[in-house]
Every structure is written in C-alpha cells, then in structure tokens.
N, C-alpha and C positions, 0 to 999 in steps of 0.2 A: 931709138932716138927720143929724147925728151926735149921739149921746147917750152920756154917760159916767155909769156908776154909780160914784159917787165917795165916798171917805172922806177928808176933808181932813187927818186925822191920820196917814194912811198915806203913807209916802215914795214908794212905787211909784205910788200913785194921783196924788199931786202931780206926779211926774215925767211920767206919761202925759198929764195935763192940759196941762202946760207944752209937751210935745212937739206936741200937737195945735195949741196956740196958735202955736207957732213955724212951723207949716205953714199958718197963716192960717185955722185952723178954730176957731170959737168954738162949742163943743158945748152942747147942753142938758145941764145938770148935775142929776143926780138924787142927792141926799144920801140914799142908801138906808138908812142907819141911822135917819134921821128919818122918811122915807116909804118903808117897805119894800115891795118888790114883792109882789104877791099870788101865789098858786100858779100861776095861768094865765100870768102874766107870766114867772115863773121857768121854767116849762116851755117857753115860747117862746124865752127866752134860751138855755136848754140846747140846744134844737134849732138855733138860729143858731150856737152855739158848737161844736156837734158833740160835746158831752160828755154823760155821764150825771150824775145828781145827785151821786153820791159824788165825782166828779172836781172838783166845784165847792165842796166842803166845805173849810173851814179846820179842820184836825184839831188845831191847837194851842190852840183856844179852850176855856175851861172848860165851855161849854155842850155841846161835842162829847162829852166824857166823861160829864157829868151826864145827858145824854139817851140814853146807851148807843149812840151812833151808830157805834161801832167794830164792831158786830154785822154780819158780812158777809151775814146773811140778810135784812136790811132792804131793802125795795124802794124805787124812786125816789120813789113817792108819799109814803112815810113820811119820807124824807130831805127832800123838798121842803117838807113840812108843818113839819118842824123848822126849816128855814131861814126860813120865813115867820114862825114864832114867835120865832126868834132870828136876826135878820139879820146879826149879827156872824159867823155861820157861813158867810156867802157870801164866796167868794174875790173879791178886787177888784184893780184896777178892771176893769169890763167896759165895753167900748166897742162901740156898735152903730151900724152904717152901713147903712141899708136892710135887706136880707134877711140881712146878715152881721154877725157879732160876733166879738170877740177879747178875750182876757184880756190885760191889760197887764203880763204877767210874762214876759219883760222888757217895759218900755214900748214898745220898738221893734216888738214883735210886732203892735201895732195898725195899723202902716203897711200891712200886707198887705191890709186890708179897705177902705182909703181909695181 
C-alpha cells in the first residue's frame, strides 16, 4: 500500500501523484490540509523519512514567522505541535510505502522507496 500526503494546489505534489500513476500505482490520497495528521502520525512520518521536525517545515509560510518557528532552541515536539495546528507548515508531498517514506522534492525521489 502506498500513501501520498497530497495538496492538489502544489505542482510538486501533482507531479508526484502523476509519477506514481504512470508507474501503475494508485495510492491512497490523504488531503492533509483537510485531514491533518496528528502528532503521533507526524512523528512516525519523520521516523520513516529520517528527518527531524525542522527539516519538514515550510519556512516560507506566514504561520512559520507568526509562530516564531525560526527560534533554533525549539525542540521537535514544539515544532510538531505547530505543524499539527497549521498543516500548511508541512513540506509536501510525502509518499509512504510500508516502513519507508520519501519527500517528493523532486518527484522522482519517491521512486527510491517503491
């Protein structure tokens, strides 16, 4: 089973979904802005991605500055909590295949986990 955390307004997310479909994969699509992952799910995703919370942050979003997330002393739990409250802060797309995950930036990077 393959899952994509998808934002249809994002070109990289659309390209990644199309790449999966070209490979004959019809993933489960999670529109994470409508149904955001909870903190536990985000922690699991980070583990599968091999990233810390700060590496999954979209730093160009207004919520990033408003929440003071540029403070280097913030721990992962605080950053994850901010992403739960403001899912636009989550970098996308994230593709999960079993125990592995990849960020679709560039879209071809997800091929490594399939």
